[in-house]
Steps between C-alpha positions, in 0.01 A plus 500: 500500500620846417453745788511869427659674794559861603819428697669209319389536141334204325546176691477142393325318783432121510166390645678284755676825633169678589397521863126494561356693786135374541413793724736763349736712704383753768366801302494306172243223537425494132848425387572133529805413284856612564848395398802539714805672332855531614614859567863405431726205555681655811197585712220301663242766382242370254198663342154352529360610157132497425411324180154661445620855605848580359535818704466307836813352653613441854865482610528187721765288667486164680450555870792275588735728315407788731435320824612143535292456824180644335213261595125540447204279594292410193134391522382170345267712273795706376699175423197351323466806271849432360453115501702404809414300815799584714713821524824329421488541133437865411735788416441813686565838337447859619408809306743794524417868488782690334447883533593701184837653546558344843586122459664511837148541652375179347262300721371144492139407594547211732139508615359392164734259329432305180496120525599308174440131436798431268334183369153638405619856440194624717564785728327705763574805705416445856461721817709338783377468862847582611605858602715548190545868389328618181803721426826326604791723411770321302766758596689399805518877594120514551347197681149385438271774624138442404321213665148383403263483782270217533 
């Protein structure tokens, strides 16, 4: 499939590389198909590029790349949505917010990670029960400062 894209130009995407979000991503429930693209070979940063909406892409990184001890509790309903029975087999990614002109102020949303079943290519963004911050600062100079209540 050829995918027109506003950031990366025209892309060749194989059907087996498409991630399917049955419920969409928070704020974009109508967009269900995404592809994960490498930013560059020397960084863990990737782009979650919408297939149906070429102007929509999220910078993401695997949670373990940021915080090796990052753990979440996942409900059986969330696991079932992506075709899993146990939490042992999914990949966890987090969405980054990179402010224009201030990449040193980049934050990661640890409260609403994305779970990916690498076998079925089904994915889901979930809200965690843990007290993880919505805006975890990546810069060592500025620790995580915004906690999500609840």
